[in-house]
C-alpha positions as CSV (number, residue, x, y, z in Angstrom):
1,M,-17.5,14.1,3.7
2,Y,-16.5,17.5,5.0
3,A,-12.9,17.8,6.1
4,G,-14.0,18.2,9.7
5,D,-15.9,14.9,9.5
6,V,-12.9,13.2,8.1
7,S,-10.6,14.6,10.7
8,A,-12.9,13.5,13.5
9,R,-12.2,9.9,12.6
10,F,-8.4,10.2,13.1
11,D,-6.0,11.1,15.9
12,V,-4.2,13.7,13.9
13,T,-4.6,17.4,13.6
14,R,-7.1,19.0,11.2
15,S,-4.2,20.7,9.5
16,A,-2.6,17.2,8.8
17,I,-6.0,16.0,7.4
18,S,-6.3,19.1,5.3
19,Q,-2.8,18.5,3.8
20,H,-3.6,14.8,3.1
21,L,-6.9,15.8,1.4
22,G,-5.0,18.3,-0.6
23,V,-2.6,15.7,-1.9
24,L,-5.5,13.3,-2.7
25,T,-7.2,16.1,-4.6
26,E,-4.0,16.9,-6.5
27,V,-3.6,13.3,-7.7
28,G,-7.2,12.9,-8.6
29,L,-8.4,10.5,-6.0
30,V,-10.9,12.9,-4.5
31,T,-12.7,16.0,-5.6
32,A,-13.3,19.1,-3.4
33,E,-16.2,21.4,-3.6
34,Q,-16.3,24.6,-1.6
35,Q,-19.5,25.0,0.3
36,G,-19.4,28.2,2.3
37,R,-16.5,28.0,4.8
38,Q,-16.2,24.2,4.3
39,R,-15.0,21.8,1.6
40,L,-16.9,18.7,0.7
41,Y,-14.7,15.9,-0.4
42,R,-15.9,13.1,-2.7
43,I,-14.1,10.0,-3.9
44,E,-13.2,10.2,-7.6
45,P,-14.1,6.8,-9.0
46,T,-11.9,7.1,-12.1
47,G,-8.9,8.1,-10.0
48,I,-9.5,5.2,-7.6
49,A,-9.8,2.8,-10.6
50,R,-6.5,4.1,-12.0
51,L,-4.8,3.6,-8.6
52,Q,-6.2,0.1,-8.3
53,A,-5.0,-0.8,-11.8
54,E,-1.5,0.5,-11.0
55,I,-1.3,-1.3,-7.7
56,A,-2.5,-4.5,-9.3
57,S,0.1,-4.4,-12.1
58,F,2.9,-3.6,-9.7
59,W,2.0,-6.1,-7.0
60,T,1.4,-8.9,-9.4
61,H,4.9,-8.7,-10.8
62,E,6.5,-8.1,-7.5
63,L,4.6,-10.8,-5.6
64,D,5.4,-13.3,-8.3
65,E,9.1,-12.6,-7.8
66,L,8.7,-12.8,-4.1
67,V,7.0,-16.2,-4.3
68,R,9.7,-17.5,-6.6
69,D,12.4,-16.3,-4.2
70,A,10.6,-17.8,-1.2
71,D,10.2,-21.2,-3.0
72,R,13.9,-21.2,-4.0
73,L,14.9,-20.4,-0.4
74,A,12.6,-23.0,1.0
75,G,14.0,-25.6,-1.4
76,A,17.5,-24.7,-0.4
77,R,16.7,-25.2,3.2
78,R,15.1,-28.6,2.6
79,T,18.2,-29.9,0.8
80,P,20.3,-31.7,3.4
81,T,23.9,-30.5,3.5
82,P,26.6,-33.2,3.4
83,L,28.5,-33.8,6.6
84,R,32.2,-32.9,6.6
85,R,34.6,-35.7,7.5
86,S,35.2,-34.2,10.9
87,E,31.4,-34.3,11.6
88,E,30.9,-38.0,10.5
89,K,30.2,-40.5,13.2
90,S,32.5,-43.5,13.5
């Protein structure tokens, strides 16, 4: 897509879109081809694959820890706490 076409889809300035596309280009997620006064941006499949692999490896580990913590907290909440003597009914 051309930068103008991308910016038409968002409620931000063309300048902001241009900056974002510049960052995406720098990190290899898109490529930019100058065509006259415009730039044509294309998704870079290898860059996207690297990003997906990184996210998958990070989130797998992090989510496993989160599930363990949530299970541990849920178990702690299910365990009844003993009443103190002052709370016992006579």
